[in-house]
Structure formats: structure tokens, C-alpha cells
VEXDREN-2710 file (C-alpha; in Angstrom, 1 decimal):
% VEXDREN-2710
k/r/px/py/pz
1/UNK/-46.6/3.2/1.4
2/UNK/-48.6/4.9/3.9
3/UNK/-50.1/3.3/6.5
4/UNK/-54.4/2.6/6.0
5/UNK/-55.9/4.6/9.1
6/UNK/-58.1/2.4/10.5
7/UNK/-61.5/3.6/12.1
8/UNK/-62.7/1.7/15.1
9/UNK/-66.7/1.0/14.0
10/UNK/-68.4/0.9/17.4
11/UNK/-72.6/-0.1/16.7
12/UNK/-75.0/-3.0/17.2
13/UNK/-76.3/-2.7/14.5
14/UNK/-74.8/-5.4/11.6
15/UNK/-76.7/-3.7/8.9
16/UNK/-75.6/-0.4/9.3
17/UNK/-71.9/-1.2/10.0
18/UNK/-71.3/-3.3/7.5
19/UNK/-72.4/-0.6/5.3
20/UNK/-69.8/2.3/7.3
21/UNK/-67.3/-0.8/6.7
22/UNK/-68.0/-1.1/2.7
23/UNK/-67.8/2.9/2.4
24/UNK/-64.8/3.4/5.0
25/UNK/-63.1/0.6/2.8
26/UNK/-63.9/2.1/-0.6
27/UNK/-62.4/5.4/0.6
28/UNK/-59.4/3.5/2.0
29/UNK/-59.1/2.8/5.8
30/UNK/-59.1/-0.1/7.1
31/UNK/-61.6/-0.9/10.3
32/UNK/-62.5/-3.0/13.2
33/UNK/-65.7/-3.7/14.4
34/UNK/-67.0/-4.5/17.8
35/UNK/-71.3/-4.8/18.1
36/UNK/-71.2/-3.8/22.2
37/UNK/-69.7/-1.1/24.6
38/UNK/-67.6/-3.7/26.4
39/UNK/-65.9/-5.6/23.5
40/UNK/-65.4/-1.9/21.8
41/UNK/-63.7/-0.6/24.4
42/UNK/-61.3/-3.6/24.4
43/UNK/-60.6/-2.8/21.0
44/UNK/-60.0/0.8/21.6
45/UNK/-57.4/0.2/24.4
46/UNK/-56.0/-3.1/22.2
47/UNK/-55.9/-1.9/18.8
48/UNK/-55.5/2.2/19.2
49/UNK/-57.1/3.1/16.2
50/UNK/-57.0/6.7/14.5
51/UNK/-60.7/7.1/15.0
52/UNK/-64.0/5.8/16.9
53/UNK/-67.0/6.0/15.1
54/UNK/-69.2/4.9/18.6
55/UNK/-72.7/4.3/18.8
56/UNK/-74.5/5.7/22.0
57/UNK/-77.1/2.9/22.5
58/UNK/-75.5/0.3/23.0
59/UNK/-75.4/-3.2/25.0
60/UNK/-73.2/-4.3/28.3
61/UNK/-71.4/-0.4/27.8
62/UNK/-73.2/2.7/26.1
63/UNK/-70.9/4.9/23.9
64/UNK/-70.8/7.5/26.6
65/UNK/-69.7/5.4/29.1
66/UNK/-67.3/4.1/26.9
67/UNK/-65.8/8.2/25.4
68/UNK/-65.7/8.9/29.7
69/UNK/-63.3/5.4/29.8
70/UNK/-61.0/6.2/27.4
71/UNK/-61.1/9.7/28.6
72/UNK/-60.3/9.1/31.7
73/UNK/-57.0/7.0/30.7
74/UNK/-55.8/9.9/28.7
75/UNK/-56.5/8.3/25.4
76/UNK/-57.6/11.6/22.7
77/UNK/-58.2/9.7/19.6
78/UNK/-60.8/11.4/17.7
79/UNK/-64.2/9.8/18.6
80/UNK/-67.1/10.5/16.8
81/UNK/-70.4/9.8/18.3
82/UNK/-73.2/8.5/16.2
83/UNK/-76.9/8.6/18.0
84/UNK/-80.4/8.1/16.5
85/UNK/-81.4/10.8/19.7
86/UNK/-82.3/15.0/18.4
87/UNK/-82.4/15.9/21.8
88/UNK/-79.7/19.4/22.6
89/UNK/-78.5/17.3/25.9
90/UNK/-77.4/14.1/24.4
91/UNK/-75.4/15.7/21.7
92/UNK/-73.8/18.5/24.7
93/UNK/-73.2/15.4/26.6
94/UNK/-71.2/13.7/24.6
95/UNK/-69.6/16.4/23.8
96/UNK/-69.0/17.2/27.5
97/UNK/-67.2/14.0/28.1
98/UNK/-64.8/14.8/25.6
99/UNK/-66.4/13.3/22.0
100/UNK/-65.2/14.9/19.2
101/UNK/-68.0/15.4/17.1
102/UNK/-71.6/13.8/17.0
103/UNK/-73.6/13.0/14.1
104/UNK/-77.3/12.3/14.2
105/UNK/-79.3/9.5/12.4
106/UNK/-80.2/8.9/10.0
107/UNK/-76.9/10.3/8.3
108/UNK/-75.9/10.2/4.8
109/UNK/-72.4/8.6/3.6
110/UNK/-71.1/11.3/2.1
111/UNK/-71.8/13.3/5.8
112/UNK/-70.0/10.6/7.8
113/UNK/-67.2/9.7/5.1
114/UNK/-66.9/14.0/5.8
115/UNK/-66.2/14.4/9.0
116/UNK/-63.9/10.9/9.5
117/UNK/-61.5/12.8/7.2
118/UNK/-61.9/16.0/8.6
119/UNK/-61.9/14.9/11.9
120/UNK/-58.6/12.7/11.3
121/UNK/-56.7/14.7/9.2
122/UNK/-54.4/15.8/11.7
123/UNK/-53.8/12.2/14.5
124/UNK/-49.9/11.6/13.4
125/UNK/-48.6/12.6/16.2
126/UNK/-44.3/13.7/15.9
127/UNK/-41.8/12.7/17.9
128/UNK/-42.6/14.8/21.8
129/UNK/-40.2/18.0/21.6
130/UNK/-39.3/20.2/24.4
131/UNK/-41.4/22.5/24.7
132/UNK/-39.0/25.7/24.3
133/UNK/-39.5/25.1/20.6
134/UNK/-43.0/25.6/20.5
135/UNK/-44.9/29.0/20.1
136/UNK/-45.6/30.4/23.2
137/UNK/-49.1/31.2/24.0
138/UNK/-48.8/34.0/26.1
139/UNK/-48.8/34.2/30.0
140/UNK/-48.4/30.3/31.7
141/UNK/-49.3/28.5/28.0
142/UNK/-47.0/27.0/25.4
143/UNK/-47.6/25.4/22.4
144/UNK/-45.5/23.1/21.2
145/UNK/-46.7/22.4/17.5
146/UNK/-43.8/19.8/16.8
147/UNK/-45.2/17.5/19.4
148/UNK/-49.1/18.6/19.1
149/UNK/-48.5/19.3/23.2
150/UNK/-49.7/22.1/25.0
151/UNK/-47.7/23.0/28.5
152/UNK/-49.0/25.3/31.5
153/UNK/-46.1/26.2/33.4
154/UNK/-44.4/23.6/31.9
155/UNK/-46.6/21.1/32.8
156/UNK/-48.5/19.0/30.1
157/UNK/-51.7/19.8/29.6
158/UNK/-53.9/16.3/28.6
159/UNK/-56.6/18.0/25.5
160/UNK/-58.3/15.9/22.4
161/UNK/-57.4/16.6/18.7
162/UNK/-60.3/19.1/18.5
163/UNK/-59.5/21.3/21.7
164/UNK/-55.9/21.4/20.7
165/UNK/-56.8/22.7/17.5
166/UNK/-58.9/25.4/18.5
167/UNK/-56.6/26.8/21.0
168/UNK/-53.7/26.3/17.8
169/UNK/-55.9/28.7/15.7
170/UNK/-56.8/31.2/18.1
171/UNK/-53.7/31.4/19.7
172/UNK/-52.4/32.0/15.8
173/UNK/-54.7/35.0/15.4
174/UNK/-54.3/36.8/18.8
175/UNK/-56.8/39.4/19.4
176/UNK/-58.8/38.4/15.9
177/UNK/-62.5/37.6/17.5
178/UNK/-64.1/34.6/15.4
179/UNK/-67.6/34.0/14.7
180/UNK/-69.4/29.9/15.7
181/UNK/-69.8/29.9/11.8
182/UNK/-65.9/31.2/11.0
183/UNK/-64.8/28.5/13.9
184/UNK/-67.4/26.0/12.1
185/UNK/-65.6/26.2/8.7
186/UNK/-61.8/27.4/9.9
187/UNK/-61.6/24.5/13.0
188/UNK/-64.1/21.7/12.0
189/UNK/-63.4/22.4/8.1
190/UNK/-67.6/21.7/8.1
191/UNK/-68.9/24.3/5.1
192/UNK/-72.5/24.3/7.2
193/UNK/-73.2/25.3/10.6
194/UNK/-76.4/25.1/12.3
195/UNK/-76.9/23.8/15.7
196/UNK/-73.9/22.3/15.2
197/UNK/-72.4/25.6/16.3
198/UNK/-73.1/24.1/19.8
199/UNK/-69.9/22.5/19.5
200/UNK/-68.0/25.4/19.5
201/UNK/-69.5/26.4/22.8
202/UNK/-69.0/23.4/24.7
203/UNK/-65.5/22.9/23.3
204/UNK/-64.8/26.3/24.2
205/UNK/-66.0/25.1/27.7
206/UNK/-63.8/22.2/27.8
207/UNK/-60.6/23.7/26.9
208/UNK/-61.0/26.4/29.3
209/UNK/-61.5/24.8/31.9
210/UNK/-57.8/22.8/31.7
211/UNK/-55.8/26.4/30.7
212/UNK/-57.1/28.9/32.7
213/UNK/-57.2/29.2/36.1
214/UNK/-60.6/30.8/36.9
215/UNK/-62.2/29.7/33.6
216/UNK/-65.1/32.0/34.9
217/UNK/-63.0/34.9/34.5
218/UNK/-60.9/33.7/31.6
219/UNK/-57.6/35.1/31.1
220/UNK/-56.7/33.6/27.4
221/UNK/-59.9/32.8/25.5
222/UNK/-62.2/35.7/25.7
223/UNK/-66.2/36.4/23.9
224/UNK/-67.4/39.1/22.6
225/UNK/-70.7/39.2/23.1
226/UNK/-73.2/38.4/20.1
227/UNK/-69.7/38.7/17.8
228/UNK/-67.3/35.5/18.8
229/UNK/-64.5/34.2/20.2
230/UNK/-60.4/35.6/20.3
231/UNK/-57.5/34.8/21.9
232/UNK/-56.1/37.1/24.2
233/UNK/-52.6/38.2/22.9
234/UNK/-52.1/40.6/26.5
END
């Protein structure tokens, strides 16, 4: 029997934790709970969950700092930021720190479950394999699709799951331009966009910082102004 996926809920409001836990359990997920940032970070390190639902305003350690600490340690577990704030800078900051997604309170359980499912779907990693077994992405980049690992000049590049999926999607369609709406539907698996399209811009920027020699003059992921993004096959 396939092992159940585990979701770590880090949220200081017990009634919200109870509702999320009930709905996730009903969908077949196991859950772990923490009511402050320090406990959440400790559980993330010790238990290695498949996904983290992470509130921003937490006692002892705020959610942004928890996310920053995990990413700094090379932990690429999918993280969905939960925030009661509408400010654009909060959403962008979470993504800049390495979160894969955000959801603004109040949210419906249907939306939350959809985002959990979309973010967790490809977290199972295959055994590492040699870079030459992967797909050449052109130039100095190699994508090892068997191990979900990207190499630049033979050295591994640490990407979040979302960054990896965005890169492999664009690289598998060289020179084809995708709008933000296209990418939200194809990579994020969301059938709606609105303000969420900003997520694409931030993820592209983070990805460029990791794979480009000069992110301000990208050679791989290019922008067609007013249209979208594409992967250069040159």
C-alpha cells in the first residue's frame, strides 16, 4: 500500500488547525501540527513532511523566517504560505524566500485541498542518477529528469519543486512563448489567475538567479514583452 503523504500545519489558531486537519485527513493525508514557528521548524527538520502549510504571523518565529531557514539548509519541501494579509509585498516576500505558493485567508477548504494536491503531486524523488542520463537543456545546463535534478557545468543546482517544474516545462517546449495564464494552468495546475500571475514573475526571477550567468541578461529563460516567457534553444 502506498504510504500516505504527510502535511505539516504550522498555524497558531487552533480552530483553523482543527478544520484543516479534518479536511486533509478526509482526503487521505496524514497531518502534523505546530502552533508556533520554532516548533514548526523543528518538526519540519525531524519529520520531513511532504508539504508544509505555513502561517505568516506565528509566535516565537514568523513563517517567513521558518521558510528562509529551511531553504537555507537545502530543504526543498513544498511550502504554501497562509496569510491573512492582502498586501502584495507579503505575497512576493514569501515567494522570494522560496515558498512555492500562497493562499490568503479566509480561504475555502476546496481551494486549499486543490493547492495542496497540486503542490504535492511530484514530490516523490527518484534515486539520483548521472547527469548524462538526463535531458540536455542546451549550453551549460542539463536536466536529469530521472532524479528531478538540474546541473550547470556538471554541478547540481538547488531548485525548489516549482522552479524545477517551470524550467523543465519551458525547456521541453523550446522557443514556444507561454503567457503567465498559460504557465499558471500548465505548471501550477490552477484554472484561475488574477493576482496569482505575479507568482510566475517571482518564480522566473528566482530561477534566473540560479541558472543564468547574468540574470539581468538571461540566456535561457527569455521574456517576450507583453506576451510571456520562453526557453531559448540557441
